[in-house]
TORPA-4810 file (N, C-alpha, C, O; in nm, 3 decimals):
<nodes>
NODE_1_-2.506_10.985_16.175_-2.464_11.047_16.029_-2.342_11.119_16.125_-2.227_11.102_16.087_M
NODE_2_-2.363_11.189_16.231_-2.216_11.260_16.260_-2.099_11.145_16.295_-1.978_11.168_16.287_L
NODE_3_-2.141_11.051_16.325_-2.029_10.938_16.362_-1.976_10.920_16.225_-1.855_10.932_16.208_Q
NODE_4_-2.064_10.888_16.114_-2.026_10.868_15.987_-1.921_10.978_15.931_-1.817_10.944_15.875_H
NODE_5_-1.956_11.096_15.950_-1.850_11.203_15.898_-1.739_11.208_15.993_-1.639_11.255_15.938_I
NODE_6_-1.722_11.181_16.102_-1.631_11.190_16.191_-1.519_11.047_16.131_-1.399_11.063_16.109_R
NODE_7_-1.571_10.951_16.119_-1.501_10.814_16.049_-1.438_10.863_15.871_-1.333_10.830_15.817_N
NODE_8_-1.528_10.935_15.829_-1.473_10.976_15.700_-1.357_11.081_15.703_-1.272_11.089_15.615_L
NODE_9_-1.363_11.157_15.807_-1.256_11.288_15.850_-1.144_11.207_15.898_-1.029_11.235_15.863_L
NODE_10_-1.172_11.097_15.988_-1.039_11.052_16.022_-0.975_10.949_15.921_-0.856_10.919_15.931_S
NODE_11_-1.055_10.894_15.822_-0.994_10.817_15.737_-0.904_10.928_15.655_-0.784_10.907_15.639_R
NODE_12_-0.963_11.042_15.607_-0.919_11.119_15.537_-0.783_11.186_15.586_-0.683_11.200_15.517_W
NODE_13_-0.797_11.218_15.699_-0.664_11.249_15.787_-0.567_11.151_15.758_-0.469_11.181_15.690_R
NODE_14_-0.582_11.035_15.802_-0.488_10.910_15.786_-0.434_10.902_15.658_-0.312_10.899_15.639_L
NODE_15_-0.523_10.897_15.563_-0.446_10.886_15.391_-0.373_11.021_15.371_-0.272_11.020_15.301_A
NODE_16_-0.414_11.131_15.423_-0.353_11.253_15.411_-0.199_11.241_15.460_-0.105_11.261_15.384_M
NODE_17_-0.185_11.204_15.600_-0.061_11.185_15.652_0.034_11.054_15.592_0.157_11.058_15.585_V
NODE_18_-0.031_10.964_15.561_0.027_10.859_15.503_0.089_10.920_15.354_0.208_10.917_15.323_L
NODE_19_0.016_10.956_15.299_0.016_11.029_15.159_0.145_11.121_15.162_0.219_11.137_15.064_G
NODE_20_0.163_11.179_15.283_0.260_11.268_15.284_0.402_11.212_15.360_0.515_11.252_15.330_L
NODE_21_0.380_11.137_15.437_0.476_11.038_15.515_0.535_10.950_15.435_0.655_10.937_15.462_A
NODE_22_0.500_10.887_15.351_0.563_10.779_15.236_0.649_10.832_15.176_0.766_10.793_15.175_V
NODE_23_0.594_10.957_15.097_0.738_10.983_15.007_0.834_11.069_15.065_0.935_11.103_15.004_P
NODE_24_0.799_11.117_15.216_0.895_11.184_15.280_0.982_11.057_15.317_1.100_11.061_15.284_F
NODE_25_0.947_10.973_15.366_1.030_10.853_15.421_1.119_10.783_15.272_1.239_10.753_15.275_A
NODE_26_1.050_10.770_15.179_1.133_10.730_15.041_1.241_10.837_15.025_1.353_10.800_14.991_L
NODE_27_1.215_10.968_15.046_1.342_11.044_15.011_1.431_11.063_15.101_1.541_11.114_15.081_V
NODE_28_1.378_11.014_15.235_1.489_11.043_15.345_1.587_10.909_15.328_1.709_10.910_15.341_A
NODE_29_1.511_10.806_15.300_1.579_10.680_15.283_1.677_10.687_15.160_1.786_10.628_15.162_G
NODE_30_1.634_10.761_15.049_1.727_10.782_14.929_1.865_10.852_14.992_1.974_10.798_15.011_Y
NODE_31_1.826_10.983_15.018_1.936_11.062_15.101_2.030_10.983_15.188_2.149_10.976_15.160_V
NODE_32_1.981_10.928_15.287_2.075_10.828_15.345_2.159_10.717_15.285_2.265_10.677_15.334_V
NODE_33_2.103_10.671_15.174_2.197_10.553_15.087_2.272_10.669_15.041_2.390_10.666_15.076_L
NODE_34_2.235_10.783_14.965_2.350_10.838_14.868_2.467_10.901_14.968_2.586_10.894_14.936_E
NODE_35_2.426_10.959_15.082_2.541_10.989_15.190_2.620_10.851_15.232_2.741_10.866_15.245_L
NODE_36_2.573_10.733_15.252_2.648_10.645_15.272_2.755_10.613_15.171_2.877_10.616_15.191_R
NODE_37_2.698_10.584_15.072_2.780_10.572_14.937_2.858_10.700_14.909_2.962_10.667_14.853_D
NODE_38_2.852_10.809_14.923_2.948_10.923_14.921_3.042_10.881_15.012_3.155_10.851_14.973_S
NODE_39_3.004_10.872_15.153_3.093_10.834_15.236_3.189_10.753_15.213_3.309_10.771_15.235_Q
NODE_40_3.125_10.642_15.159_3.222_10.501_15.125_3.309_10.528_15.010_3.410_10.459_15.001_Y
NODE_41_3.287_10.617_14.921_3.383_10.655_14.807_3.458_10.752_14.884_3.570_10.729_14.839_E
NODE_42_3.473_10.839_14.964_3.573_10.919_15.038_3.662_10.809_15.112_3.781_10.790_15.089_V
NODE_43_3.599_10.753_15.187_3.710_10.639_15.262_3.789_10.585_15.174_3.910_10.603_15.187_L
NODE_44_3.738_10.504_15.061_3.810_10.427_14.957_3.901_10.534_14.916_4.017_10.497_14.935_L
NODE_45_3.895_10.643_14.871_3.997_10.722_14.817_4.080_10.771_14.915_4.194_10.804_14.884_T
NODE_46_4.035_10.782_15.047_4.143_10.817_15.142_4.224_10.697_15.169_4.345_10.718_15.184_E
NODE_47_4.181_10.571_15.179_4.238_10.450_15.212_4.343_10.423_15.101_4.451_10.370_15.128_L
NODE_48_4.304_10.465_14.959_4.398_10.411_14.839_4.539_10.536_14.847_4.658_10.509_14.830_N
NODE_49_4.477_10.685_14.879_4.582_10.773_14.926_4.687_10.720_15.018_4.806_10.728_14.989_R
NODE_50_4.649_10.674_15.115_4.734_10.633_15.232_4.806_10.515_15.208_4.917_10.500_15.259_A
NODE_51_4.742_10.403_15.115_4.829_10.305_15.079_4.951_10.352_15.000_5.067_10.322_15.029_A
NODE_52_4.907_10.443_14.880_5.023_10.468_14.809_5.124_10.558_14.894_5.245_10.537_14.889_L
NODE_53_5.073_10.653_14.966_5.201_10.692_15.037_5.289_10.609_15.126_5.409_10.631_15.139_V
NODE_54_5.222_10.506_15.190_5.312_10.427_15.254_5.372_10.339_15.180_5.483_10.302_15.218_T
NODE_55_5.325_10.295_15.080_5.409_10.197_14.963_5.503_10.293_14.916_5.614_10.245_14.891_A
NODE_56_5.487_10.431_14.894_5.623_10.499_14.848_5.717_10.518_14.937_5.837_10.513_14.912_N
NODE_57_5.659_10.546_15.067_5.771_10.551_15.170_5.862_10.413_15.210_5.982_10.412_15.239_A
NODE_58_5.793_10.325_15.205_5.859_10.193_15.192_5.943_10.147_15.097_6.038_10.071_15.117_V
NODE_59_5.903_10.202_14.973_6.007_10.178_14.839_6.115_10.257_14.851_6.220_10.209_14.807_N
NODE_60_6.120_10.391_14.911_6.220_10.480_14.929_6.289_10.421_15.038_6.410_10.435_15.017_Q
NODE_61_6.269_10.366_15.138_6.332_10.310_15.267_6.421_10.189_15.214_6.534_10.170_15.259_Q
NODE_62_6.363_10.110_15.118_6.427_9.982_15.052_6.524_10.035_14.966_6.634_9.980_14.963_L
NODE_63_6.501_10.134_14.895_6.605_10.178_14.804_6.714_10.240_14.864_6.825_10.244_14.812_G
NODE_64_6.687_10.288_14.970_6.820_10.342_15.038_6.888_10.234_15.138_7.004_10.245_15.179_T
NODE_65_6.822_10.155_15.163_6.894_10.020_15.243_6.961_9.947_15.141_7.074_9.902_15.155_S
NODE_66_6.890_9.935_15.040_6.973_9.858_14.896_7.120_9.926_14.890_7.231_9.873_14.898_V
NODE_67_7.082_10.067_14.871_7.191_10.134_14.834_7.326_10.143_14.976_7.444_10.171_14.957_G
NODE_68_7.273_10.118_15.083_7.384_10.103_15.182_7.449_9.966_15.158_7.569_9.951_15.139_Y
NODE_69_7.344_9.856_15.160_7.417_9.729_15.122_7.489_9.728_14.989_7.592_9.660_14.977_L
NODE_70_7.448_9.789_14.901_7.555_9.752_14.771_7.679_9.850_14.825_7.788_9.812_14.783_T
NODE_71_7.683_9.929_14.882_7.791_10.006_14.911_7.894_9.922_15.018_8.013_9.948_15.030_A
NODE_72_7.837_9.837_15.078_7.924_9.746_15.167_7.977_9.632_15.099_8.091_9.587_15.118_I
NODE_73_7.874_9.575_15.000_7.939_9.447_14.931_8.031_9.502_14.813_8.101_9.417_14.757_A
NODE_74_8.039_9.612_14.777_8.117_9.660_14.695_8.248_9.770_14.711_8.311_9.845_14.636_T
NODE_75_8.249_9.723_14.880_8.354_9.827_14.903_8.496_9.741_14.898_8.501_9.618_14.887_S
NODE_76_8.623_9.842_14.910_8.753_9.774_14.906_8.760_9.639_15.009_8.816_9.534_14.978_E
NODE_77_8.702_9.661_15.119_8.727_9.581_15.241_8.671_9.417_15.186_8.726_9.307_15.199_A
NODE_78_8.525_9.458_15.113_8.476_9.334_15.079_8.529_9.264_14.931_8.526_9.142_14.914_A
NODE_79_8.574_9.353_14.835_8.664_9.294_14.755_8.804_9.206_14.800_8.848_9.106_14.743_L
NODE_80_8.862_9.275_14.925_8.998_9.221_14.955_8.971_9.105_15.056_9.054_9.045_15.124_R
NODE_81_8.816_9.084_15.049_8.814_8.951_15.180_8.866_8.990_15.299_8.934_8.909_15.362_N
NODE_82_8.847_9.103_15.344_8.894_9.182_15.475_8.792_9.188_15.570_8.731_9.293_15.585_D
NODE_83_8.762_9.070_15.648_8.641_9.062_15.725_8.642_9.188_15.841_8.550_9.268_15.852_V
NODE_84_8.761_9.190_15.922_8.730_9.308_15.998_8.725_9.416_15.961_8.679_9.495_16.043_P
NODE_85_8.764_9.469_15.839_8.752_9.609_15.780_8.590_9.607_15.739_8.514_9.696_15.775_A
NODE_86_8.550_9.492_15.658_8.415_9.479_15.631_8.318_9.498_15.766_8.207_9.552_15.758_L
NODE_87_8.370_9.448_15.883_8.272_9.460_15.971_8.267_9.581_16.030_8.164_9.624_16.082_Y
NODE_88_8.396_9.656_16.025_8.397_9.790_16.082_8.309_9.888_15.972_8.251_9.987_16.017_A
NODE_89_8.302_9.863_15.852_8.221_9.934_15.758_8.064_9.908_15.768_7.974_9.988_15.741_H
NODE_90_8.056_9.801_15.805_7.891_9.767_15.840_7.866_9.862_15.975_7.772_9.941_15.984_A
NODE_91_7.941_9.845_16.053_7.887_9.930_16.192_7.885_10.088_16.149_7.798_10.161_16.198_Q
NODE_92_7.972_10.136_16.067_7.957_10.273_16.027_7.826_10.271_15.975_7.745_10.348_16.027_R
NODE_93_7.791_10.199_15.884_7.690_10.199_15.816_7.545_10.211_15.891_7.449_10.280_15.857_V
NODE_94_7.560_10.112_16.014_7.484_10.110_16.091_7.441_10.234_16.178_7.328_10.261_16.219_M
NODE_95_7.563_10.307_16.197_7.527_10.444_16.297_7.454_10.535_16.198_7.371_10.617_16.240_R
NODE_96_7.484_10.522_16.058_7.435_10.608_15.936_7.277_10.581_15.910_7.204_10.667_15.861_A
NODE_97_7.235_10.466_15.945_7.093_10.418_15.915_7.041_10.373_16.046_7.044_10.252_16.071_M
NODE_98_6.984_10.472_16.149_6.918_10.406_16.250_6.815_10.335_16.245_6.794_10.274_16.350_P
NODE_99_6.733_10.318_16.154_6.631_10.250_16.138_6.666_10.098_16.088_6.575_10.019_16.063_E
NODE_100_6.789_10.066_16.077_6.818_9.920_16.060_6.859_9.857_16.209_6.920_9.905_16.304_A
NODE_101_6.805_9.741_16.189_6.824_9.669_16.332_6.974_9.550_16.309_7.027_9.528_16.418_A
NODE_102_7.023_9.499_16.226_7.143_9.441_16.237_7.185_9.450_16.058_7.106_9.482_15.969_A
NODE_103_7.327_9.414_16.040_7.374_9.384_15.932_7.437_9.255_15.944_7.522_9.249_16.034_I
NODE_104_7.420_9.158_15.882_7.477_9.053_15.886_7.551_8.969_15.758_7.496_8.964_15.647_S
NODE_105_7.680_8.903_15.786_7.727_8.868_15.665_7.720_8.684_15.670_7.762_8.614_15.763_L
NODE_106_7.673_8.650_15.576_7.658_8.461_15.560_7.723_8.443_15.465_7.706_8.501_15.359_V
NODE_107_7.831_8.336_15.493_7.910_8.273_15.383_7.828_8.182_15.291_7.707_8.162_15.299_G
NODE_108_7.907_8.136_15.210_7.850_8.023_15.105_7.773_7.907_15.188_7.655_7.873_15.181_A
NODE_109_7.844_7.873_15.242_7.775_7.768_15.332_7.683_7.800_15.442_7.660_7.723_15.535_G
NODE_110_7.639_7.903_15.430_7.514_7.920_15.522_7.577_7.965_15.682_7.504_7.986_15.778_D
NODE_111_7.707_7.972_15.685_7.753_8.001_15.798_7.784_8.157_15.828_7.838_8.234_15.749_E
NODE_112_7.734_8.189_15.971_7.719_8.321_15.991_7.863_8.384_16.051_7.923_8.349_16.153_L
NODE_113_7.909_8.520_15.925_8.051_8.536_15.943_8.055_8.650_16.055_8.146_8.660_16.137_I
NODE_114_7.944_8.734_16.046_7.938_8.843_16.153_7.809_8.885_16.147_7.738_8.870_16.048_F
NODE_115_7.771_8.943_16.259_7.631_8.991_16.284_7.644_9.123_16.343_7.665_9.137_16.463_L
NODE_116_7.632_9.218_16.267_7.637_9.368_16.335_7.506_9.439_16.374_7.430_9.503_16.303_G
NODE_117_7.499_9.411_16.503_7.375_9.453_16.561_7.379_9.619_16.586_7.490_9.671_16.594_S
NODE_118_7.263_9.699_16.598_7.253_9.821_16.616_7.268_9.842_16.773_7.248_9.744_16.844_S
NODE_119_7.302_9.968_16.834_7.275_9.982_16.988_7.148_9.958_17.037_7.132_9.909_17.149_Q
NODE_120_7.042_9.992_16.954_6.897_9.992_17.009_6.857_9.841_17.018_6.775_9.800_17.100_K
NODE_121_6.926_9.758_16.923_6.877_9.586_16.936_6.969_9.543_17.040_6.923_9.455_17.113_T
NODE_122_7.109_9.589_17.069_7.157_9.515_17.171_7.100_9.581_17.294_7.103_9.499_17.385_E
NODE_123_7.061_9.667_17.324_6.989_9.711_17.452_6.861_9.641_17.465_6.825_9.601_17.576_N
NODE_124_6.783_9.623_17.349_6.660_9.543_17.389_6.685_9.396_17.431_6.600_9.327_17.488_K
NODE_125_6.809_9.353_17.396_6.844_9.218_17.408_6.872_9.177_17.571_6.854_9.069_17.626_A
NODE_126_6.926_9.310_17.629_6.974_9.291_17.776_6.856_9.295_17.853_6.863_9.282_17.976_R
</nodes>
């Protein structure tokens, strides 16, 4: 009889432990999933923000570069077909635009008329 009561108490304790552990495990799993989803959303928001910042920086840099190249293309030297003066103008632009690696002028027949490299590019080539 005593053995029967011990078995009954053991089963009762096991049932109580499982009865408490299963809901706790479910709540813990739910919290972990919610935390993961929340972190994923934060990561996505940060990645989108970083992509927009980078795209805006690239767009601004391209706008600046196009402005410099338009100034060269519409300069008096370009309108007169004065290649030495145009090359000198391109060199001045290269000094004002340190992020540029080279400015080249290619003719209608795809012949290279000049290639103005920056000092950084020339030093790397040596």
